[in-house]
N, C-alpha and C positions, 0 to 999 in steps of 0.2 A: 760159260758153256756155249758152244757154237750152235747155230741153227742150220738145219737142212733146208735147202731151197725147194726141195720136192715135197709134195704133200704125202707121199708114200715112201716106205722103205721096203726092200725085199728081204732084208735080214731081220730076224727077231732078236738079235743079240742085245741091242741097246734100245730099250723102249721108253727111256725117260721122257723124251720130248716128242717122239715121232710116232707114226702110225703105219699100219700096213693094211692092204685090202684083203678081204676074205672072199673066195669065190662065191658067186651067187648060187643059191640052190636052183635047180631046174624044176619047174613046176609043170606037171603034165596036164592032161585034160581036166577041165573043170567038172566037179561033181555036184550033184544036187544037194541042196541044203537039207540036213537031217536035224532032228531035235537034239539039243544038248542040254546039259545041266546049267543052271543059272548061278552066278556068283553075286547076285543082288544083295546089297547090304541095306537093311531097312532099319530106320530109327525106331526105338521102342515107343516113341510118342506119335508116330504117324503111320497111316496105313500104306502098304506097298501099292504102287501103281501097277497097271496091267503090264505084263511082260512085253518087251519089244522083240524084234527079230532075234532069234536065237543065235544067229551067225556071230554075234559080237560077244558072246559069253562062252566060257568053257573052251574046250579044244574044238577045232573044226577039221573037216576032211580036207578042205583047201587051206593050207597054211597061210596065215595073214599076220602082218605086223599089227601093233596096237592101234596105230593111226588108221590102217585099213579096216580094222574091226569096228572102230568108232564110226567111221564114215559109212560103212556098210549098214550098220544099225540105223544111222540117221537117214539113210536113203531107202530104208526098208527093203534091203536086198540081202541075199545070202552071202554075197561076196562082192568085193570091188578089187580092181587092179590098178597099179600106177598108170597114169595117162588117161584113165577112163573118166568121162564126165558124168557127174551124178548130181541129182537134185537132193540136197540134204535138208532135213528139218533142223531148225536152229533151236537150241535150248535157252540160250541167253544172248541178248544183244546189248552191248555197252556203248554208250554215246557220251562224249565229253562236251565241255562248253564251247570249244572252238569249232566243233563240227556240227553241233545240233542245229544252228540256224540254216546251214546249207541242206542238211538232211531233211529237216521238217519242210523246207521250201520245195524240195524235189518230191517228197511224199505227197504234199497237197496238189502239186501240179499234175502228177501222174495218177493219183488215186481219187482226187477230188477234195475240195475244201471241207467237206463234211465227213470225209472218210475216217474210220476208226482203225487204230493199229490192231495187228492180229492177236496180240495178247498183252494186256497192260501189266501183267505180273512177270513177264519174261524180258522186260526192257528195263535197263538200269542206266540212269542219267546222272553223271558225276561231274560237276564243275571242278576243275583242278588246274588247268593250264595257266591262264592269265587272270588271276583272282585279286591278289593284293597289289593293286596298281591304281593310279588315278586316270588311266586311259578310259575314256568314255566308250570307245568301241568294244573294249573288253567287257565293260559292264553291260553293254547292249547284248552281247552274246549270251550272258547268263540270264538276262531279262527275257530274251526270246525263248531260251530253253525252259524257263519257268512257265511262261505262257503256254507253251506247247504241252508241257507235262500236266498242267491244270486242265487244259482243254481235253486231253486224252485220258485223264485220271490215272496217270502212270504211278504205280505203287512205289517204285524205288527211285525217287528223285532226292538226291542229297544236296539240298539247297543251301545257299549262303546269301544273306541279305545285309548283315552288319559286318562290313569288312574291317572296321576299326578294332574289332575284338572277335577273333574267330571262335572263341569259346562261348560266345553268346549265341552261336548257331548250332544247336544240338544235332541237327540233321547233317551238317557239313562234315565230310570225312577227310578229303584230301586227295592224294594221288590215286587215280582210278585203279591201277593194277594192284596196289597193295590193299586198297579199300575193298575191291572185289573179293579178295581172299578173306579179309577180316570179317566181312559181312555175310559170308557163307554163300556167295554166288559162284564159287569154284567147286565143282564136284567131279569125281572120277567118271570117265566114260561119256561125258557130255560134250556138246558142241557149243563153243562160245566164240562169238565174233565181237570185235570192238573196233571203233573208228580211231585206232591208234596202233602203230606198228608194233609196239611193245606189249600188245595183248598176248603175245606168245608166252609171257610170264606164267599164265595159268596152266600151261602144259606141265608144270611141276606137280599138278594134282592128278596127272594121268588122264587128261582130257585133251580134245582137239581144240586149240585156241589160236586164233590168228587175227590179223588186222584186215579191215576192208575199207574201201573208199565210200564217199558219201552216197553215190548212186546205188551201189550194192546195199548199203545200209538202209536206204529208203525203200528198196524193194523188199528187204527182210521185214521192215516195219509193217508193210502192207500184207505180206504173204506168210511170213515165218519160214520161208525157204530161201535157198541160194543155190545157184548152179556152180559146182566146184569141180575142178580137175584134181583127181586123187594124186598126191605127190608120192614119189618113190622115197624110200627111207635110207638114210645113212645112220649106221650104228656106231656110237662112240663108247668104247669099253674103257673105263677108268678104274684101275686096280691099285692096290698098295695103300699103306697107311699114310694119310695126309699129314705132312709136317705141321706143327703147331703154328708156324708163321705163315701158312697159306690159307687163303679163303677161296670161295667159289669164283670170285672175280678173277683170280689168278688162273684158275682152271679154264674158264671160258676165253680169256685173253690168249691163252696158249693155243687153244683149239682154233680160234679165229686166225691167229698168226700162222698156224700150220696150213689151213685150207684156203685162206684169203677171204676177203669180203664178198666174193662171188662164188666161193667154193661149195655152198649149199643152196644155190639159187633154186627156188621152188622145190625144195626137198624137206622132208622131215628130218630133224636131228634127234635121234633117240639116245638117251643116256642110260647106261647100265654099268654094273661092276661094283665091287666091294666099296670103293670110295663113294660112289653115288648113294649106296645104301646107308652109309654113315652120315650123310648130310641132313641137316634140319630142313624143314619146309622153306624157310626163308632163304637158305643157301641154294636150294633147288630152284627157287624162283629167280634168283640172280642168274643161274645157269641158263634157264629157259628164256629169261628176259632178253638176253643178248644174241639169241640165235639169228635174229633178223639182221644183225650186223655181219653175218656171214651169208646173207641172202636167204636164210631158211624160211620155209613156209610156216613151220611150227616146230616147237621143241616138245619133248615128252619124256617124263619119268614115270614108270609104272607105279601105281598107288600101292602102298604097303602099310605096315603097322604105324609108321611115323605119320603118314597121311591121315589114316583113320583117327589117330589120337588128336591131331590138329583140328579135325573137323567135328570132334565130339561136341564142342560147345558153340559151333558156328552154324550148323544147319540140322534140321530135322527131316529134310527131304531125302527120300531113298535114292540110292545111286548104284550103278553097276560097273565095277572096275573091270578093266581088261588088261591083258598083257600080250606081248608078241608070242606067237607060237615058236617052239624050239627050232623048227625047220622053216620058219618064215624066210621070205626072200628079201635080202638087203642089197642095195646098189653097191655099197662098199662098207667096210668095217675098219675103224681106226682104233688102235690100242695105245694106251698111255700108262706108264708106271709113275704114279703121282709121287711116290716116295722120293724120287730123284729130282723133283721140280724145285725151282727157286721163285721168289717173288718177281712179278713182271709188271711192266707198264706198256701202254700203247702210246707211242710218241705221236706228235702232230704229223699229219692231219688225217689219220685213218685208224680205225680200230684194229686193223691187221698189221700195223707198224710196230710189231712186237720187239721188246728189248728187256733184258734183265735190269731190274731196278738198280742193282749195284753198279752196273755199267753206265748209268746216267747220273752218278753222284756228283758230277761237275756242272749239272744243269741248275742254275740259280732260278728260284721261283719267286713270284710276287704274292701268291695267295693259294689257299687250299679251300676246296668246296666239298662238303660231305652231305649228300642228299640224293634225291630222285627215287624213281621206282626201282632202280638198280642198286643204289647204295644208301638209301635213306630209311631202312627198316630198323626195327629195334636192335636186332643182332649186329647190324652194321655200326650203330653208335656204341654198342657195348664193346665191340672190337676196337674202335677208335679210343674209347675211354681206357681200355687196357693198356694201350701204348702210351697214352698221356700219363697214366699212373706210373708205369714202369720208368718213363723218362724222367719224371720228377722235376721238370722245369717248364718254363712258359714258351709259348709258340713264338717263332721269329717272324711270321708273316700273318696277315689277317686270315682268320679261319672261320668260314661261314658254315653254319649248321642248319640244315633244313629238314626237319622230320617229314616223312611222307604223309602221315595222317595224324588226326587228333589223338588216336590211341598211342601212336609212337611218341608223340609229344608228351603225353601223360607218363608214359613209361620212363622217359628220361628224367622225370622229377620224382618218380616213386619207386622204381626198381633198383635194388642195390647191385652194384657191380661186384662180381665174385672176387674175393681176396682183397677187398678195398677197405676193410674196416667199417663197413656200413655206409659207404659213400654211394650216392647216385651218380648217374652220368652227368647231370647238370652241375653237380658240385665239382666233379673232376674237370669238366670243361671250363668252369669259372676259374678254378685254380690255375689252369693252363693258359688262361688269357684269351680263350676263344670268344667269338661273338655269342650272345645268348641264343638259344635255339629259336628259330624264326617261325612264323606262321606256316602251318603245313600246306604245301602245294608243290607244283612242279618247279616253280620259281625260275632260277637261271638256267636250268638244264636245257631249255629250248630258247634261250635268249629272252624273248618277250619284250614288252614295252621298256623304254629306257629306265624307268624308275623301279624295275623289277629287282627284288632283293638278290644280291650276290651277282648280278649281271656284269659281264666284262664290258665296261664302257671305254676301256683303253686297251692298247695292244700289249697286254700283260701275259705272263706265263702262269698257268694254273694247274695244279694237280687236283684231279676231280674223281669222285666215285661214280660219276654219271656214265652214260653209255656211248656217246658219240663225241668225236673231236674234230669234225669237219670245220673248215674256215667259217667263222660266223656263228657256229652252233650255239655258243653261250653269249653271243652279243657281238663284240668287235670282230671284224673280218680278219684282223691281223693278230688276234689273240692266239696263244699257243696252249693247247690243252693236252695234258698227260693223263690218260685214263689209268686208274689204279684201284687197288682194294682199299677198304677203310684202314687196314693196318699201314699200308704204304703211305696213304694220304696223311695220316696222323704223324707218322715218323718224319715225313717231309715237312710238315708244319713246324716240328720241333727244331729242325736244322736250317730251314730256308733253302734247302736243295732237295732234289729228288733223292729219296733215301730208302735203302733196303730196311724193312722193319726189324730185321734180325739184330740191328744195332741196339734195339731196346727190348726185344723179346728174348 
């Protein structure tokens, strides 16, 4: 299937891969905020908090997108508009091991050595990037984070001290973006900032989530606020029955390939449509995770019954979901017929270097890597196991498996793969000749110290379920990374070439 070089098409005839813009609604004079009904969902085991500004719940006289509603509420305003600067109250701030030393240093310099953070229960510190290594500087990062959390009495610090056995650390979780969801820190309608660009993953829960730098994070630590420019919204409508051989990774690679790595710069990417409604929470997280690869400020999927079901055993805190008004103003609208799509890869060295997997079947590979916040969740490994099971043979290249969190690692050893005769993922992976599942962390996704598990230390070709394939991203500057879904990654491991998973599914 050929690709269109333009991000838009004017004809609605063939919408399999392409998109078309929708005229923006013209908004007249701003009107005063009036009381509206609330959509607050309150857990049966906790008391509801006081209502916040009504502008972000129910319908409004001034139509707004979901992102605009969330930011209006956070700014305690009746409305906000794209391009407007607003002081927003932050619900959750996430910090990881590689950023905590810098952030804590800036915080003490600007607020004083004895200053206290604005709210010890709204800060989440998660070591995950450079953990299982002998690099002393990496160890120092975690030590500094630990000292700061003890000093500030941070409630949610997921510490690790015994690196020889991650299971000896009950507080340790793993990759921050997956851990945030599993530990109940992601809630519809809230504002979440993290010192990692893939914080956008949490937009899958119908909240505003994005990455910030160390200086902004230090300011949030001291004040609980941030000055934010309201982004305009691009709407992506994905309809049609998703073929069984596609995953959310294919959907987002297609979108990024369509609009380019700068096509959504400082814009919200809102995902709607029948295809989106059918996706699980983990698949929605994959979608929102990679909006940053198109330059997006945040990604968002409106909360629904799937969201609420996922959150049932994750949090008892009340939350207020929002959705875009029917006549909200969007900068552009793109439509895709998912039923016509085929498995994709992003060739080196850019996430928008889109290609059909079947057209790259002559690319010989040296290894496969399945892991990261993008492709290391339980469902990602279930998908890979499905291909290995169907293939019925062993891998032709070294295949590295890195579960995102302790929970995912446990799932690989305890959950049965459907239609496998009672086998778990770990059993199937062992039969296929893969490396045993590694300690949960970011591992080689961002390269890291030379002894990082799965790191590219030679100029090899790798098919990976991660999110970026820039030169040096996974280690060696001359390494070549093909971004792919877990289906495509597993299929490629079985053949030693980039392979369309339909060969096995």
